[in-house]
N, C-alpha and C positions, 0 to 999 in steps of 0.2 A: 509798785513802789512810788517814788517821788518824781514829780514832773519838773523838768528844768530846761532852760534854753540859755545859750551863751552868745552874746554879741560882744566882740572883743577887738580893741585896737582899731576902731573905725571900720571893721569888716562886718558883714552880716552873714549868718549861717542859717540856711533853712533846713528843715528836718526831713530827711528822706523817708519815703514810705517803706514799711517793713511787711513782708508777707504775713497774712492773717494767721495762718496755722500750718503746721507741717502735715504732709500727707500721712495717712495711717500706715504705720510700719511695725515690724516686730524686731525684738532683740533676741537673737538666737545663739545659744551656746552649744557647740559640738564637742564630741570626744576628741582627744588629741589625734586619733587615727583618721578622723574625717576631715577636719580643717576646711579651708576655702574650696579646694577642688571638689571634695566630697559633698559639701553643701550645695555647690553649683549643680552637681549631678542630681542631687535630691530635688532641686527646684525645677529641673527641666520639664517634668510632666505637667506642672501647673504654670509654667512660664513665669514663676516668681523671680525676682531680681535680687541678687546679693549686692547691695549698694557698696558696702565697705566693711573692713575690719574695724573693731572698736577697741581692741586690747593690744595694739601695737604688735610686737614680735611674738606674742603668745599664740596668735593664729587660732583662737578658739571661740571668739565672740564676734558676732556679725550683725549688721543691720540689713534686714530683708524687707522688700516691698512685695505685696501681692501682685500677681499678673492678671491677665485677662480672664483666666479660668478659675480664679478664686478670689474670695474676699478675705479680710483680716481674720475673721473668726474661723472660717473653714481652713485657712492656711495654718492657723495656730493649732487647731485640732489635728491636722494632718502631720505637722512636724512633731508634735508631742507623742504621736504614735509611731514615729519612725526610728528605727535603730540608729544609733550614732548621734542622735540629738539628745543632749543632756537636759536642756531647759529652754523655754521660750516664753516671752512675755511681751505685751504691747509696749511700744515706745510711748512716752507721755511728755507733756509740756510742763515744765516747772517755771516758777516765777520768782522775782525778787519780792521780799516782804515789803508791804506798804505801811508807812506811818506819816501822819500829818506833821508839818513844820509850822509852828505857831508864831515864831518870832525870829527876827534877824539878830543873831548874837553880836556882841560888841567886837568880837574877833574879826568880823568882816569889815570893820571900820579901822582896824589896826593894821594899816598897810605899810608902815615903815619897815624897811628891810634890815635883816640881821643875818650874820653868817651862821649857817647850819650845815656842818660837815661838808664844807667845800662849796656850798651853794648859797645864794642869797634868797631867803625865804621871808614871807610875811611874819611879823611879830605875832599877829593874832593867831597864826597857825602854830607856831613853835611854842608859844607861852599860854595856850588856852587852858582853862581851868581843869579839864579832865586829866591833863598830864600831872598836875599837882595832886589831884584826887587819888589817882592810882599810884602815886609816888614813883613814877617812872624816872624822872630826872634825878631824884634822890638816889635811886638804885644805880643809875648809870654812873653817877659821880662816886658814890661810896664804894662800889665794887669794881670801878674802872672797866665798865662793860658797855658795849654798844651793839651787840648782836652779831650773829654769824649764820652761815648756811643760806639756803634758798627757800623763800616762801612763795609757793605757787598760789595764785589767786584765780579761782574759777569764777569768772565774772563777765562783764561787758567789754573787757579789754582795758587798755590804758593809753594815755597820751604819751607816746614814746619820746616826745620832744620837750616835755615839761622840764624846766631847768632843775627842779628839785629832785625829780625822779630819774631823769636820764642817766646819771652816774651809777645807779644801782640796778638798772634793768638788765636781765639776761634774756636771751632769745626765748620767745614763747611761741604760741600758735593760735591762729584764728580758725576754730572749728566750724564757724558759721560760713566761712568762705573757702575753707581748705587751703589756706595760705600761711606761710610762716610769719611770725612777728607778734601778733596779739594786739595790734593797735585798734582803738575804737574810733579813730578819726575818720575812716571811710564812711562811718554812719552819718556824717554831716557833710553837706556840700556848700561851697561858697556861693554867695549871690551878691548882686549889686543893686537889684531893684525888687520891689514887691508891690502888691496892690491889696485892696480891701478884701478880695476873694482868696488871697493866700494866707498861710498861717501867720506870718508876721504882720500882714495887714490887719488881722484880727486882734493884734496885740499893740495897737497904736498908743495905748495909755503908757506903755513903756517909754515912749518918746515925749513924755511930758504932756500927754493929753491932746496930741495933734489930731488933725482930721483923719477919718477912716480911709480917705482916699490917698493918704500919704504914700509916696513911692520911694522913700529913702530908707537905706539900711544903716545909716550912721547913727551914732548915739551921742548923747550929751554928757560931757564929763562932769557936769554939775547936777545931773539927775539925782533924785532922792528915791528911797524905797517905795515901791508900789506892790500891792498884793492883788493877785488874780487867782481866785479859788483857794488861796492859802494852802498851797501844796508844798512848795519847796523854795529854797533860796538859790539864786544864781547870780553870778557876777557879770555885769554888763560890759564895762570897759575898764576894769580895775580902779574905777572911781565911784561906782554906784552899784546898787544891787536891786533885784526885782524878783518877784515870785510869778511864775508862769506855768501854764498847763499846755505842754507841747504834744500835738497829735502824733502818735507813733514813736515818740522819742522820750517816753516817760522816765527812762533810766539811762539816758545818755549821760556819761560822766560818772556813773555809779562805780565802775571799776577803777577809774583814776582816783576817786575819793577813797576807796578802800585801800588802794596801794599807798596813798599818802599817809594814812593812819598807821599802817604797818611800819612804814619808813620813819615816822615820827618817834615811835617807841623803840625801834631797833635800827638806827640810822646806818649801820654798816653791814646789814644783811643784804642779800640780793633778792630781787623780786622777779618772778617768772609769770608774765601775764598769759593766762589761758582763756581765750575768748570763746565761751560756750553759750553766751546769751546775746541776743540782739538788743538794740537800743530801746525797744519797747518793754524790756524786762523779761521776755520769755526765752526759754531755752529748752531743747529736747533732752530727755534722759540719755539718749544715745550719745549726744555730744558731751554731756557731763561725764559719762563713762569713759569716753575717749580721753577727756582731759585728765581724769584721775590716773589712767594707765600711762598717759604721757608724763605726768608728774613723777610716777614711780620710776619709769624707765629713763628719765632725765635727771634723776638724783635730787629731787626736791626733798627738803627736810620738814616742811610744814605745808599743809594745804588749808587755805582759807576758803570757806563756802558760805557766802552771804546770800543764801537762797533757801527756799523750802518747798515742800510739797506735802499734801496730806495723804498721799498714796504711797505705801511701802513698795519697794522693789527688791526682789532677791538679788538681781545683778548689782544694784547699788550697794547692798550689804556685802556682797562678795568683793566688789572693787575696793571698798573702804577697809575691809578685813585684810586684803592684799597690801594696802597702803600701810596699815599699822604693822603688819608682819615685816614690811620693809624698813621699819623704824621711823616712819613718817608720823608726825603729830597732826591730827585732824581737828579742825575747829569749824563750827557751824553756827549760824544765827538761829535763835530760838523762835523767831517769827513775831509778827506784830498784830495779832488778833486780840490781845488782852485776855487770853484764856489759858486754862490748864488743859491742853490738848496735845495729842500726839502729832508731831510734824517731823518730817524727815529732810535731811539726814540727822538733825539734832537728837532725835529719839534713839539713834543707834549707839546707845551708851556702851562703853567698852572700846569702841572704835572711834568715837567722836565726842568732843566736849561741846555741848550746847550752851550758847551764851545769851543771856537775857540783857535787858537794858535798865539802867538806873539814871536818875537825874543828878544834877550837880550838888544836890543836898542829900544824897544817899537815900532816896526813896525809889521804890519800883516804878518805872515808867508806866503810865496808864495804858499805853499801847502794847507793852511787852507781854508776850506769853510767859508762863511761869509753871513751876512744878518740877519736882525732882526727876520725873520721867523724861524730861527734855532739857533741863537746866543743870549744868555743872557749877558754873559761877556766872556772875553778871559783870558788866562793865558800863561806863558812861555811854549813853547813846542819844542824848538830846542836844540839839544845836551844835553838832560837831563840825568844826572848821577843817577843811582838808583841801588838797590839791584838786584842780578841776581842769578839763581839757583847754587847750590853747594857752597854757602857761599861767592860768589864774587860779582862783580859789572859790569855794562855795561852802555852804553849811547845810546840813540836813540832820534828820533824826531817824532812828530806827535801829533794830537789833543788827541790821546790816553793818552798822558802823560801830557797834559794840564788839562784834566778833574780831575785827582786825586789831583791836587793842590787845586781845588775848593772843592772837597769832604773833604779834610783835613781841609780846612778853615771852612766848615760847622760843623765839629766836635769841632772846637774851639768855634764857636758861640753857640753850644749846651751846653757848659760848663757855659755860661752866662744865657741862657734861654733854659732849657731842653724841653720846649713845643713849641719851635719856629715854627716848621713845614715848609712846602715847601714855602708858601707865605712869611712868616716872614724871612726865610733865603734868599730868592730871593731879598726881599726889602733891607735887610742889605748889601748883596753882590753887589747890584747895586751901592753902594757908591764906585765906582772904578775910575781909571784914564782913562779919555776919550782919545781914540786914533783916531777913525774914525767912521763914521756912520755904516760901515759894521760890526763893532764889538759891536754894540749896546751900552751898558752902559760903556764899556771900559775894560781895563786890571785890573785883580784882584789886590786889595790893601787890605790885611788882616787887617792892622792897621786901615785903614779908615772904614772898615766894622764893626769892633769891637767897634770903637769909636762911630759910629752912633748907634749901638745897645745899648751900655751902656749909652751914654750921649745924644743921639738924635742929634749929631753934625756930619756934613760931614767932 
């Protein structure tokens, strides 16, 4: 995904290292009669380790590591031939879709504050063009609607102290650390000095082109935009912006931005942060499965999934089918390869709405994947301004930021019909502005979707 770094309010944050890859593991489903104790007994001869359950109280899905007497392949074959084992598959690493950011939108310069549902927010965030394009504000005002229910975001976490998001956050979970909350702030550590050999020392141009031996972490309030590898936009001190490439922290802030977009469209919904991804944009399938079952068992109404993989997973299919059976509306990014290709979970049509990206002039974004096999509708996804960790804002592009517009729209629909479910939401949202065959039903039109749901009119 996109690379970003935040230096805010005279403090400096260096980017913590992230483990390169997870150890090879298996996702194993047992019959109800086997469960945890039965699987542990099955593992005894090979010394394999049952790490944890993945499906909460259901007690049938587990993460298993090979022991000294087996490797992943031999353990997989052994388990698949064992009575009481329903299914097994390798764990895998998923990633956030990547898209280049080419320009700094005007919204990041519109820093005057305005009241937004009890919080003071940047004007450039609240009044950005995509909100007019999808007619979200028209819909909110015309139908006297602002969203309801809980939107679970399976992402990098969220800044729990951001003044715009704090009032709408409900308790989530950090599956990367196995701790309650879902904050992404532990992925960054405060610092006071740096050198040319450190990450920040390599970004001295952010400080107005000072010497590479600079040891200060402070920022200048008069700084102007700088571009390094043209990857993403970050806010330095709420007075300036810069583009940076941060080692190991390519997706720090991703979840906070996704949450901000959802809140912008449906400002009275609640957001449940489920941190299944590390700040480098990678996350294991096992943690994603845990997050989906957590969302089901903690009564989420919508699940936003701004990530993808090119490898299908039977357990991912099963988990999302369980979610839709529970009445949850599932939304996923269509990916940023600029291709008509199968990526998951967007390709799991029937259980998921895949979301492509459009520009502010209603053209398909060059980076966006397309095709009816993965796309249900599209939404704006270029130069989107949203909340960012440490109480500030940033802007980025990608289908990652198109999907939450649709998740927010789903929360508006639920205020009209709390029992809408996946098929009902998909049918209503299909009342979109047609753009091209590659974007299937077209670009999100919140007003048209609500009008169709309420009055049965396009």
